[in-house]
C-alpha positions, 0 to 999 in steps of 0.5 A, spaced: 325 491 400 332 489 399 336 492 394 343 489 391 349 492 394 346 494 401 346 487 404 342 481 405 336 482 409 335 475 411 342 474 415 342 481 417 349 482 414 351 489 411 355 485 406 352 483 400 350 476 398 356 472 395 358 473 388 361 468 384 369 468 384 369 472 390 370 466 395 376 464 391 380 470 393 378 469 400 376 476 401 369 476 399 365 473 405 365 476 413 368 469 415 374 470 410 375 476 413 375 474 420 379 468 418 385 473 416 385 477 422 385 471 426 391 468 423 394 475 423 393 475 431 395 468 432 402 470 428 403 476 433 401 472 439 406 467 437 412 472 436 410 475 443 410 469 446 417 467 443 420 474 445 417 473 452 420 466 453 427 468 450 427 474 456 425 469 461 431 464 459 435 470 459 433 472 466 433 465 469 441 465 466 442 471 469 440 469 476 443 462 475 450 466 474 449 471 480 447 465 484 454 461 482 458 468 484 455 468 490 456 461 492 463 462 490 464 468 494 461 465 500 465 459 499 472 462 500 475 462 507 477 468 510 484 468 511 487 471 518 492 477 517 499 475 517 504 478 521 509 481 517 516 481 519 523 483 516 530 480 520 536 482 517 541 476 516 547 479 517 550 486 518 558 487 517 562 494 518 557 496 523 560 502 527 557 503 533 561 507 539 561 504 545 555 504 550 552 510 546 548 507 540 542 502 539 542 499 532 535 496 529 536 490 525 529 488 523 522 488 525 517 482 528 511 486 527 506 484 532 509 477 532 511 474 539 518 473 538 524 472 543 531 475 542 538 473 544 545 475 544 551 470 543 556 474 547 553 479 551 559 482 553 560 485 545 552 486 544 545 486 548 539 485 544 531 487 546 525 488 542 521 494 543 514 496 539 516 490 534 523 493 533 529 489 534 534 493 537 542 491 538 546 495 544 553 494 542 558 495 548 565 493 544 568 491 538 567 484 536 563 479 532 556 477 535 550 473 533 543 475 534 538 469 535 531 471 534 525 466 535 518 466 532 514 460 533 518 454 530 522 459 526 529 461 528 533 467 525 540 468 526 543 475 524 551 476 524 554 482 526 561 485 526 562 491 531 567 495 529 571 501 533 567 507 532 571 513 528 568 520 529 568 523 522 566 530 524 571 536 524 565 541 525 558 542 524 555 549 523 548 551 524 546 558 523 551 562 527 553 556 532 559 552 530 559 545 534 566 542 535 567 535 532 570 533 539 562 533 541 562 526 536 568 523 539 564 518 544 557 519 541 554 519 534 548 522 537 548 529 540 542 534 543 541 541 542 536 546 544 529 546 540 527 552 543 533 556 541 532 554 533 525 554 533 521 556 527 528 559 524 531 558 518 538 555 519 544 554 514 547 547 515 554 546 513 558 540 515 566 539 515 569 532 515 575 529 517 580 527 512 579 521 509 571 522 510 566 523 504 559 526 505 554 521 502 548 524 505 545 529 509 537 530 511 532 532 516 526 530 519 520 532 523 518 527 529 512 525 526 514 524 519 515 517 516 521 519 511 527 524 511 528 530 506 534 531 503 539 537 504 545 540 500 551 541 505 551 549 506 543 549 504 538 552 509 532 548 513 527 551 517 527 547 524 520 546 526 514 541 527 516 541 535 521 537 539 524 531 536 526 535 529 533 532 527 539 532 522 541 525 519 549 525 516 552 519 512 559 519 512 564 514 508 571 512 510 574 512 503 580 508 505 576 503 509 570 503 505 566 504 512 560 508 513 558 512 519 551 515 521 551 521 525 545 524 528 543 531 531 537 532 535 533 538 537 529 537 544 
């Protein structure tokens, strides 16, 4: 037999029959409880749906940006590598002794170039491995004409009479007399004689000449290293090791370069 507080035997519910005033609170019946939880669940589902929708928008926006960037990158044309060249427009006070020296007036890189001298009696010109070399024959003025495609470059040269600035050069215990430089700015010494030996280098210049620079380099180096006059250096790295001397005539303000190559 049914008793109050146990449930309603007719409905099979575990809840008691409705008590006046309980429906107003919304918690007095099973239907009210279910409505409450259904409403909460709906609110949670709605919030989750909003989060998912926001995430989808962000993903779509990111994909759109990435696609736009990819289109821009693929739309950029691939530019062919330009050939770099550098040609001197003029050279003055160029000191080259007779037929002993070639002088670099610029680079054409891998470009196809033709070169011509305005006076082959004064100087000739050629391109070797992308470098323009001038071969001076006697003092005078000459113009070197370089053509690359439709462009023309003119290099004006003033070739002066060579003057030997060297009085003597001492390498270790060996003294090289200055007259060896009378007809050439480059002289050659035996590499095997000095190989892997540390040598003191001492220069004596003629009156009126001042030493501007002294340096050395191995054949595979891209740059020279400075050396003080009277300083020591180890002659190594194989044949082709050289000393480079830059001297200035203080009266005429002319510069002369001297090379000593070990081969």
